[in-house]
C-alpha positions in Angstrom: 94.9 107.8 119.5 95.7 104.5 117.8 98.6 104.1 115.5 100.0 101.4 113.3 103.6 102.2 112.5 105.2 100.3 109.6 108.9 100.5 108.8 109.1 100.9 105.1 111.6 101.1 102.3 109.2 103.4 100.5 105.5 104.4 100.6 103.1 106.6 98.7 99.5 107.7 98.8 97.4 108.4 95.7 94.1 110.2 95.6 91.9 110.3 92.5 94.7 108.9 90.4 97.2 111.6 91.4 100.1 110.8 93.8 99.8 113.2 96.7 102.8 112.2 98.8 105.7 109.7 98.8 108.6 108.8 101.0 111.7 106.7 100.9 113.0 104.8 104.0 111.1 105.6 107.1 107.7 105.1 108.6 104.2 104.8 107.3 101.9 105.8 110.2 98.2 105.0 110.1 96.5 107.1 112.7 93.1 106.8 114.2 91.7 109.5 116.4 89.0 109.0 119.0 86.6 111.4 120.7 88.6 111.4 124.0 92.0 112.1 122.4 93.9 115.3 123.6 97.1 117.3 123.1 98.7 115.0 125.7 98.1 112.0 123.4 99.7 113.8 120.5 102.8 114.7 122.4 103.2 111.2 123.9 102.7 109.4 120.6 105.0 111.8 118.6 107.8 111.2 121.1 107.3 107.4 121.0 107.2 107.2 117.2 110.3 109.3 116.7 112.1 107.5 119.5 111.4 104.0 118.3 114.7 102.1 117.7 113.7 99.8 114.9 116.3 100.6 112.2 119.4 98.5 111.9 122.8 99.7 113.1 126.1 98.6 111.6 125.8 95.2 113.4 122.3 94.6 111.9 120.6 95.1 115.3 117.5 97.2 115.5 119.1 100.0 117.5 118.6 103.2 115.6 115.6 105.6 115.5 114.1 107.3 112.5 115.9 110.5 113.4 119.2 108.6 113.5 118.8 107.4 109.9 117.3 110.7 108.7 114.2 108.9 107.6 110.9 110.2 106.4 107.3 109.8 107.7 104.1 109.5 105.8 100.9 109.9 108.0 97.6 108.6 106.8 94.3 109.1 108.7 92.4 105.9 109.3 89.3 106.0 111.4 88.9 102.2 110.9 91.5 101.7 113.6 88.6 102.4 116.0 86.5 99.5 114.6 84.5 97.6 117.2 83.9 94.1 116.0 82.5 92.5 119.2 78.9 92.3 118.0 78.1 90.9 114.6 80.3 91.1 111.5 79.8 94.7 110.5 82.2 96.9 112.4 81.0 99.8 114.4 82.9 103.1 114.4 81.1 104.9 117.2 84.3 105.5 119.2 86.0 107.1 116.3 86.1 110.9 116.7 83.8 113.2 114.8 85.3 115.4 112.0 85.0 118.4 114.3 87.3 116.7 116.8 89.6 114.7 114.6 90.5 117.1 111.8 92.2 119.6 114.2 93.8 116.8 116.2 95.1 115.1 113.0 96.6 118.4 111.7 98.2 119.1 115.1 99.6 115.5 115.3 101.2 115.9 111.9 102.7 119.3 113.0 104.0 118.0 116.3 105.4 114.8 114.7 107.3 116.8 112.2 108.6 119.1 114.9 109.7 116.1 116.9 111.4 114.5 113.9 113.0 117.8 112.8 111.4 118.0 109.4 107.9 118.1 108.0 106.0 114.8 107.6 104.1 113.9 104.4 100.4 113.2 104.6 97.4 111.9 102.8 94.2 113.9 102.8 91.9 113.6 105.7 88.6 111.8 104.8 89.6 111.1 101.2 89.5 107.8 99.4 93.2 107.0 99.3 95.3 104.2 97.8 98.3 103.6 99.9 101.3 101.6 98.6 104.2 100.5 100.7 107.1 98.1 100.9 107.2 97.0 104.5 110.8 96.5 105.5 111.4 93.6 107.8 108.5 93.3 108.1 108.3 95.6 111.1 104.9 96.7 112.2 104.1 98.2 115.7 100.7 99.1 117.1 100.3 101.8 119.7 97.3 103.1 121.7 97.8 106.2 123.8 95.2 104.9 126.2 97.3 101.8 126.8 100.7 103.4 127.8 101.7 100.8 130.4 
């Protein structure tokens, strides 16, 4: 699994002109799921995201987690995180998971992430054409890949 985690002041996702979800302070998580991803990847990534200490404490030091600040999470599926750009200028997405693999893993990831956070996460709609708006706070943006844990 590949994730881009952005610390946001607020974020929202609109589908077909209708706002589906919005959050205030917290994380916007763009998640890409590959064919080889498993439950172990879901568990590891959920713990890492909720444990990230990137929110300011009283001394303006990034020392608090999203749980510490009672923040919210918006999760957006994004298969383009699996883009291969080594050959030519048109990205290949062959390593992105098929719908049969990724839909259940995406749903499970959202459930586990919410359980780890202690409250449900907000989501977009898997496979939809989505417009995502956010105000990146910091800016703070962190990329994670469960196949690169070291």
